[in-house]
Structure formats: C-alpha cells, structure tokens
N, C-alpha and C positions, 0 to 999 in steps of 0.2 A: 625765212622770219616773218617778211613782207608779203608773201603769198598769202602766208599764216592768215597774217593779220587781216587780209583783203577778203577773204573765203568767212570772215567773222565780218564782216561787216564795215570795216576800218579803214576808209580808204587812204588815209596822210603816208605819203612817203618821207617825208621830215620829221624825226621825231621830235614832239613839244617840250621833254627831259630829255638829259644825254647825259650820262655818266659815265667818266675812264680815269680808271686807277684813283677812285676817290677810299682817300685814309684820313682817320679822323683820331687824336691821340687824347689821354686825358692822362698829362706826366708821362708815369711809365707805361701806362696800361692803355693798350694801341683796340680800343672799341670796334672802328671798320678797319680792314685792312684790302685795301685794292680792289674794289668794287668795278665793274664793269655793266652797264644797261640800260637801253631807251627804254620810255615809254611813248608810246603814238597818240594822238590827237582820239579821244573820244572813246578810248578805250577805260575799261578797270583793270590799274593790275596792283596785285597783292605780293603783298610779304608776307611770310608765314617764316617762324623758327621759335624756339626756345625760348624764356626770359634771358636777359644777355648778349643776344645774338646783334645787337647794332640795330635796332629795325627803328628805333627811337632817334638814334645818332643820325642814322641818314635823314631822318624825315627832319630834322634840326637843321640840318646842310640845305636840303631841300626848299624848305620856308624861310631860310635867310634868314635864320635864329644864329646861327653861328658859319663860321667858316672851316672851310676844310683843314686839313693839318697837309696833305698833298692830294694832287690830282686834279680833275676839276670835274664843275655839276656845273650845268647850265638849265636855265626854266626860258623855254620862246626864245632860244638863243642869246638872252644873257644870264650876268649872274644874277641868281636866287634873291640877292639884297635889292636890285636894282628894281625888280619889278615885282613886290610882295605885295602891290596893290592888284594885280594878276593872279595870285594865289591865296587859296582858300585854306585854314589850318585847323583843325579840331584835333585837340590833346587827349592825353588820358584826363588828363584833371579838369572837370568843370571851371571854364574860366570864364564864364559870365559873372556879374550881379547879382547877389540873392534878396538884396533887396530892393528889385528894382523889376518890375510887371516882364513880361511878355513881351508887348508891343513895346516898354522904354528898352529892354535888351536888344532889340530889332533896332529902334532908331538909333540908339547909340553907339552900336556896330555901323549904320549907315552913311553915320555922319562922319567916323573916322575914316570909313572907306570910301569915301566922296559918291556916293551915291546918288542920282538927282531924284529930286521929290516926285516926280510921277513914275518911276522908275522903281520909288520906295516903294507906294501906295502898290501897284499894280504887282511887285516880288511877293510882298509878305503877305497881301492876300493869298495869293497862289502858293507859298509854300505851307503857311499855315493849315491850310484847307487840305493840301498835299500830306501834310503829315496829322492831318485829322486833331492838331490843337489849336484851331482857330477860337473856340468856345473859351479859350482858358487864357485868351489875351491880356484882359485883365487880372493876373492870377501872379503873385511874386514868385520870382525863380525862384524863389528857396521853399516855396510851399509844393512842390512840382515833386512828383515820383521821376527814380532813376531813367525809366526810360524818356520821360517827358523831358526831361532835364537836356538828353542827350537829343531829341528831335529839335528841342531849341537851337542848340549850340550849331547843329546842322544847317537851319535856317537862316543862324548868322554867318556862316560859313558862305554860303552860298546869295545871300541879299547883295555882293558886289558884283556876281556874275563872274565868278574867275574862272580864269584858263584852267589852272589844275587846281583841285582839292584836295589834300590832303588828309586824312585820316587814321588815326592811329588809335589801335582799340576802339572802333564807335561804339560799340554794343556792345560790352561789359556789362552786366547787370540790366538789360533791357530783355523785355518780356518779348516769347517769340510773334505775337501780334506784332508790337512795335517793329520789331527787328524786320518780319515780311515788309512794312511799311517805310520800314528807313532805305530797304533795300530799293525799292521798289522807284522810290524816290530819286536814286542814282542810277538807278537803268532808267528815266524820263529822263536826266538830266544831263545826259550822256550824249542824246541823240540832239543836245539842242550844244552841243560843242562844249562842253565842261572834258575833262579827263580828271578822272581819277585814280588815285595810291591810297590803297588800303591795306594796315598792319594790322592781321587781325589773329586770338586765338582760337576761334573758329572755321575750323575747317570745313562744315558743312558750308558756312558763309565763304569761306575760297573756290567753293565749286564755281562762284557766281564771277569770277576773276575770269577776263578773255585772257590775260597771263598771269604767272605767279613764278619769284622765285623765294626757294626755301635757304635760308641762312642760318649758318652758324659759326659763333664766336666772330664775327666781322666780317666774312668772307659768303661768297653763295655756293652752296653747296648741287644746285641743279636747279634750270629755269626754263621755260616750257608753257604751254595749255595744260589746263588738268587733264586732261587726257592723256596729251603727252606724258606727264608724269606718273601717269597711272602705268601706260603703254610699258614705258621704260624700266618701270617697278620690274618686268618679266615674269608675275609670281601671278597666282588666281588664289580667290577667294571661295573659301566652302563652304554656306550656313548652314550648320550642323545642329538638329533637335533632335530630342530622347528624353524619353525619362530618365531621372535620377542622373541629371546633365552634371551635377558636380563629379560623380564615380566616374562618368564616363572622361569627365576633362581631369581629372586624377591619370587614367590609365594615359591620355593622349600625353599627355606631359613626360610621363615614362617611357613611352615611345620616342618623342621628339630628343629626349636625354640617350636613348641609345642607339638611335640614329638619326641626327638633324637633316639630314639629306633628303628625310621624309615632308616632317614639318620646317617651315620657316618661322612660326606664329603660330601658338593657340593663345586666343583670345576670351573671356567668360563676359557673357552678356548673361542676363537675367534669367531668359531662356530658352538660349541658343548658346552654342563656339561659334567662331570667327575660325578659320583654320588655314593658312595662307600656304601653299602648297604649288609645287614649282611642275610638280607630275599629278594631272587631275587623278587617272586611275590608279596609280600603286598607294596615292594617297586616299584615295575613299576608299581602297579596299581594305588598309591598315583600320583605319577608322570604322567600318564593318566588321572586322575580327575585332577590333576593342570593344564593338558594343556586343558582339556574342559574348566574351568574356566576364563582361558585366551584365548577362543578363536582359538586355536592354534592344534587342538589336529587331523586334518587332514594332516598337513606335519610333525605331532609326529613320531619318531624315535626311538626307545631304541635295542641299542647294549650291551650283556653279555662279558666281558673281564677280563681276568685275572687283577688282582690289578699289578699296577708300583711299581718300587722300591721306585718310589720318595715318593707315598701313602704312603708305608712301613716307612720310614723317619721323614714323617710330622707327622701320627699318631702318631709314638711311640716317639715322642720328644713330639709333642704336651701334649700327656696326661703327659709326665713327666714335663712341665714348665711350662705348659697353655702359650705360650706365645704370641700368638694370637692378634695382635693389634682388641682392638673395632672396628665396623662398624662407631662408632657415636664419637671415635677419631680419628679413621683413616680422617676421613673427612677432606679436605682441608677446610679454610675457603673462600670460593667462593664467589664474589661481586654480591650480588643478582641482582642490578641494571645494572650490564652488559651482565647476561644470559637471553637468549628467546627463547622460544619453535623455533625448529627449525621443517619446515615444513616437516609433514606427521612420521618424524623417530623417534619421542619418545625421542631425545637427547636436551639438553641444551646449548647453547653455542652461538659464536659468527658468527652465519650466516649471512651473507650479502648480499642485496640485487641487482640485478643488477637493469638497468632499466627496463624490460619488464618485472620485478616480480619474475626472474628465482633465485633461491640459487645460489653461486659460490661457483667452489669448493675453499677448502681451498690452495692445490697446482696444478698447473696443466705447465705439460712441452711436447712442441710437436717439434719431430724432432731436440733434446738436440744435441749437440756435442760439444768434444774438443780435441784441437787438439795441441801438445807440440811438435812443428818442424813438423817430419814426423810421429810421434806416436800418435794416435788416443785413447785417453785415456778416452773418452765416443762417442757412437756411435747411432745416430738417437733414443734418446731417448724419448717414451710417456709413461707419465705418468699422473694421476687424480686419488686425494687422496682428501677426503670430511673432512667437519667437524664432529667430531664425530667419525672417523674412524682412527682404528690402523695398519697401512700400515708396513709390512718388507722388507727391501729390503734386499736379501742375496746373496754372491757370495764367492768365495776363495777370496784370497789376491791378491790384481794385477786387481781384477775383473772390476773395476770404482766404488764402491760402494763412497767412500770418496770424489773422484773427483764429483760423481752426488747430492750428499749430498751440499756439498759446494757450487754449482751451485746454487739448490735448494733455499738453503736459503739466496744466495746471497755475500755468500765473493769470489767468483770469475765468470767471466764473461763467459757464453760459447760463442764458435767459432761460433756456428750457431743456428737456434730455435728459439722457441717463448715461455715463462715464465710468468706464471701471480702466486704471493704470497699474499694471504690474500684480494682478488680480487686486487691488484696492479700489471700491466703492465710496469709499468716503475720503473726506483730511484728506483730499489730493494736492494740499500747500502743504503738508510735513515735511519737517524738517528729515526726516526718516527715509520718507520714502524718494527725496530729492537727489541723499545720494544715493540713489538707484539711475538716475537718470541723468546722459549726457547731451548737453546742448550745444551746439555750433550757430553762433548768428549770424544773420544778411552779413552785417558788418563787423571788423575787426575788433575784436574784445578785449587785447591782451596789452598791455600798458606799455608805449611808445617809451617813456621815461626808466625804464626797466630793463637789466640784460634779458636774452634770452631765458639763462639760468635762474634769474630772479621769479620772471613770470610762470616757471615752470613749479617751480617750489612755490611760490603765492597758491598757484591753483593747485598743487598738491595738497596744504594747507587746506584751502574751501572744501577739496573734495576728503578729506581726512582719510589720504593714504598714509599706511602705517608705516613708521620710520623705518622698517625692515624691508618695505618696497620702495621704498622713493629713489634711491640711489638708479635700481635697474628699472626703473620705470622711466627717469628722466633720460637715461642712458638710449633709452628705445628712441624716445620723440627726436633727441639729436641726431641720431642713425637712422632714422625713416623718414625724417625732415632734410636731410643732408646737410643739416647743422652741425656736424659732430667737429669741435675743435672752434666751434665760433659763438661756443655759448655764451662768452664774455660780451658781445655785440650788442649795443640796444637795439630794440625790435625797429623804433623809428626807420633804421639803415636799413631794413631789409624790404626786397621788392616784394610789389603783392601775392604772387605764389608763393614765395617762401612763407608770409603772413598766413596765407591761409592754408597751408601743411602745417604751422606751429598751431596755431589755431585748431587743429581738429586732434593736433597730439595733445592738447592741453584738456580738451573737451572728452578724452576719453581715457586720461590719466588713473582714474579709479575703478577702470572694468566696468562700466555701467551696463543694464540690464534693458534698455531704450535708450535709443541715443538719437535725438532729435539734429538733422543736419539744414541749417536753410543756407540755400546756393554756397556748395561748399566750395566749389570748385571755379567759383567767378574769378575770370581774368588769368589763370593756371591756365600753364601752354600746356598740349596735349600731350606731350610726353610724361610731365609732374602727373596732370591728372589722370592718364591709366596707372601711375603708381598709388594714388590717393585710394581710386576704385577698387586696385586690388587690397588696400588697405581694411576698406570699409566691408569689403566681402568676406575678412580674413576674421573680420568680427561678427558679421552672420550669419559664419559657419561655426561660430562660437556659442551661437544661441542669442544673441542680441537683435531684438528688433530696431530695425531702422528706418525711421521717416522723413523722407528726403524731400527739400522743393527743388529743381533747375530751370531753368530758362534757357539751357542748352539741353533740344532735347535730343539730339546724338548719346547724352551723356545718361539719358532717363532709360535706353536701350540696356544700361547696368540692373535695372529694378525688377524683379520678381513680378510685382502687379502694380500698375498705374491710375489716380485717380481723377479724372482732369474736372476743374472746377466753372463754373460760369455764373457770374453775377451770386456769388456764396451759395449756391447748388451744386452738387456731385451731378454730371450730369454723363458720364463715361465711368467705366471701370473695365479692369483684366490685364491680361498678361503683355506685352508688347506688341507679339504677334497676331493675340483677341483685339486689340485696338486697331491696328494697322489691317486687317483683314476682315473689317467689320465696316469700313468705312462705304456709302454709297455712293455710286457714278467709278468711274475709270479715268485713270491719268495718264496722259497722252506728252508723251515729248516728239516736238516739230521742229526741226531744223531748218534755215532759210537762208540763202546768202547774205541778205540782211538783216538780221536778227532783229535789230534795231526798229524799222519800218514795220513789221510783221507784230513786233512787240505793241508798237502805239494803235495798228489796227485793232488786235483783238481787245486793248484796253478797252473798246466802245463797243467792243461787242458782248463780252461779258464782265458781271460783277468782279470788282476788283480783286477779292483773294483767288479766285478761280484759274487768275493768267500770272507767271511769275518767268524772270527770266537769269536764267543760266548761262552763261556767256555767250555761245553764240546758237543755244538752244530756249526754247521755252515751254516751260509743261503749261500743260492744261488740263484742267477738271470739268469731265461731262460728264453727264448724268447716264447721255447714250451713245457715245461713239459710233457705232455702227451706224446710226442714224442722223446723227449731226455731221460730222467729220464732213462726208463728201460734200455737203451742200454749203460747210464753212470753205473748202478747199476752193470750189466752183466761187464762191465770191471773192475769196482772196484771188484768184488767177486773176481776175477780170479786175482786181489792182496792179495786175504784176508782180503780186507775190506769190510764188508758187514754191510750198514745200520741199526741201530737196530729201525729205526724209520722217515718216513720221513712225514709233511704237508705240503702244502700252508699255509702261512700269508701274512698278509696286509702288505705291504709298509712304515715305517715309512717314517718321513720326511726327516731324512737323508736320508736313501736308496734311494727317490726322489732326494734330492740335489745331491748326490753321479750320481743317473741316468743320470739327464739331461745333469750337466756340463760334464760326461764324451761322454755322446755320441752327445755334440755339437761341442766337440773337436776333435770329428771323431774314440775317442775309443772307438769299439762296440765288 
C-alpha cells in the first residue's frame, strides 16, 4: 500500500489517521462493525456506500464529535477529541449562520479556531477567490444558492488550515461548474499538507480520490485505488448503440435471464446500453445475434470500455443484498384504457392528435423569454419534447433552468414567446391541465409531521386519484420506495434518499402525461439512484414526457436528449453521445510520479477549467494535442516533471458541460 501511495505522489509513511477495530453502537443497533483503515498525509481518501452504511458515524468519531463503542481511532497520533483544532469538518447539513454575511461567517469560525489575524486575512482572501465567491463577501449566507453555501462551508472548514479535512457529501445539490471548482480547491490544499477524507454518493467524484473504501452495513467490503477496485471486479463494459434501443434491451435481458453467464448486467442509458461481461468475444456475439433478431444490426456499434466505479458499487452490493426490485413489482399499475400506441414510436401513452392527424408534442416552446425588470432570466428558448421522451435540462446555478421549468409547467407567465403543454395553447394554469402534470421539486415537499401513508393519501386527494385506484397506487409507492411495512413512520425520520424516492412516488400517483423532475436524485446513493431511473424509464415507455434537471452529469446519460443552458440561453442540444462527440479539442490523460506538482505546474499554463486532477492522473483539454503536447512535455521535463504515460480519452458529459459553459462565457 505504501508503494502504491508513493507512486501517487504521497510520500508519508506514518498514517495521519489510524483506525483499528472501530465499532459504534446506538443501543441494539451496531452502526459500525470493526473498521480497519489508515489515511496518509496529503491523500484524498473516499468513503462510498449506500445510505445507512456507517459513513457519517465514522466521520463523527474521526471528528471528535462522539466516542467509539470499541476499537480505536487516532488523528495525528492522538484521540480526535484532543486535536479538534487540527480537524476541519463539513457536515451534510449547512451548519453556518444564515443571518451572517459570508465574511462574518468566516470571521466567526476563525475566532473559534483561534486563527491569527494576519493568517485570517491572507487565507480568507485566498479561499474566497479560489471558490469564486469573493465578490459575495457581504451577502448574507441565507441568500446564497446551495452551491455557494457549500463553497462557503468549505472555506470556513479550511480557514484554520487543518491537518485533516472531513467532508460528508459536500457537493450534494452543487452544480457541475461549482463541483469542479470545489474539487480543484481540494487538489490544491492537498499540496499544502491538508489530508482529505470525503464521503460522496457521486461515483464520478470518487474517481478523484487516491483510495476508496466501499462500505455496507457498517463494514468495509473493499479498499483500494479506483483503478484497483475496477480491476478487481474482473469484468469488461460494452457500450452498445443501435436504433430501437429499447427493443434490443428487452432482447438482451431475455438472454441474460436464459444464461446469466453471458451478461453480468444490462443497464439502459438514453442512447446506449452498458453491458457488463466476463468474456468480451462471447458477449459481443450474443449482442450481434440479438440485434439481428431485432432487425437493428445495421446500426449496431459495440465499444469495449473499462468498468465504472458505479459498476463496481452496484455489482458488489447487489451480490450481497440482492436488493434490486424485480421488474414485475416495479411496474406502476398503469390504467390500460388511458394508454394507446404512439404512431411508429413503439411507446405507449397519451398521444394527442391534431386536426390534421399529426402527433403533437407534449411540451413546445418558441422564443420564450422572461424578464424581471432589466434582468433577462430566460432568453429566446426553443424547446420541443415528445411524449415518451426523457429530456434533461442542464446548467449551472442561475442559468435559468428553474425559471424555464416554471414557465413550461404553467406556474409563471413568460414575458414573450409561444407555449403549448399537452396540446393546449392557452389557459395553461387551468385545474384540468394541472391534473395531467406531475411535479417533483428540488426541495422535499411532503409533510414532515404526517406519516408516509398520510402524505400519500393527501396527494391522492390533491391529484383526484379515484378511490378505486388509491389502495393499489399507494401500495406501489411503498413497494417501489422500499418502505412497505413502514407506512406509519413520520416522514421527518426518513433519510434523504428515502425522502426523494417517496417524493417521486407522490408526484406520479395520478399517472401524469407530463412529468417535471427537478434534481430528483439529489443525495440518493447509486443503488437507489439506478432503481429510481428504472421507474422514470417505465413511465417514459408508457408515453409520459419527462423533463428533468440534474447537477449529476453521469445520470444525465439516462436522458434521450439534453439541453445546456448558460445565462438564460439554450446553447447546446442533442443526445448524450452527440453532445460529447461535438466538443472541440481533445481530452488527454497524463500520469506523473508527482501528480500534485504537475497539477500546480499546469494550472499556471492553462485556464483553470482545462486541467483537472483525478487521483494520480491529470485530465487536460488541448485544442491540438499533436502540436501542443510535445512542447508542453519538453517544458515540464525542464522542471523535473516527466509524464509516465499519456493517452487521449473520450469526453465525459461533465467535461463537455464544463467546456460548453466556459466557452459560452468567453473563457477559452
């Protein structure tokens, strides 16, 4: 392990955190069951696992907030409680003062942490600038967006220059641009001697950690670098693309059912299938045979890729828990007489037909604008979303997404432009039309002081669900949310992930024709996230049009089409593959013996968004790597930084998003 860490540029031999046989019980509940791990100086150490795995309890012990029941935990060779001034802790809940300004919160925390006046002045200016919030220093914390609050919380956690920084799901609800800035700052502070331990539900973030532990029910299932975890899975990932992808998926699931040895997993995204396999040649032949049977072989393409961390997470935990909801139990009890074949699409749903016999879109917007005084929140947005389509609307905080959604679902009137919703051009706020829509907002909207069943019965009443259907619909929500038998529990006592699943169930009780989802999986662990997207796809395949926003770009891959918003304008549209393939320039992965020193060097040569750090590798966006890379390598070699390897890699959706947003903002 030390050898691996040294190759990653982490040279400490003695761990800064040492955990041995750690246990923590709450009465009869054993939350943590004998953990053993070390964290070394300067590394970013990740904890991943489903809700209830014991991550937060582990952080409470390491942060000196509570004592363990058994075993030992030390930070810098001492009990955590005795070195709390050397520990920074960013909790899941925003814990600063909403009625103090950004600067006042920083000053207050600095006072508590006994930071010298000169050090405070230098550090506060530095961290606010790195987080791009220095111009908001006089703004009240309560007036900040969710992403800006998390940035402020991180600045406060760093102001005392801690030796250990604990981050418990720090980027939940944070937009991709702010997430990239957040992780850039973490990469920077590790070069200054800060050690980071982070728990995250986002596995693309976990790729940035030097090492990870996968936890489940208070135990460590696996520990290693991201590369080691993926290699130990022993599987390959096939990216399969073809026309009529839904039909091909059904065929492959049947193959998987008949012979589980061929495919380990078949996962559907917006315009592709991900198939986990042991034998690439055998599995590829099976996919080709299935494509022939579905008459889609001419459009078939198969690419062999390494598995993702989500593949590791889901495969390991599914094998242990078998918790995947069977398709038959997952399926919503759709009312058959309200469904009919969509012409030529293979989808079932609420297709409305115009007088000329053509199919109307579920959502149509042309030249839509919204102006508040002199501020243009939405600028000339054109959208067309069909029945059965999942459309992702993406953008940084303040890009205009929420305003656009409120216009599209009739909550606010546009300042200009033309709108159609479910075929209606006028009276978009009518009660009759609202009964045909479903809406799941960004914030939890159920009632904390009502039980789960009382909330669902209330929403059945709001959406006028017939008495004859209520019992079956509520039973489905409880089953699909994994809450059957707990319907008497107050919703206030549910973890965030369960609340989100319950909110989704409440939003679709009435079988809506158009479904608006605003960050539906925020804070949901990967296993539950996959189940929720299966539910979303079930509705789309029955003809429901789905408009979804998300800050988690990996899950945007589930959408059929995407639209990227910047400063109120829609600047890019297309399928996930089209978006990624249309990016200018090339993305190159560089590996160095001292990745942190190389990162600091490259940050001086490129604009910030072009360089990002992933554990012991760097991702750099070049306009023309063939001409730029040799000159850069020569310049770095003169400073003692010689790449161990370099290779061109495909743009991820997050890379594409960052590139589109920054280029549209004029930062090239």
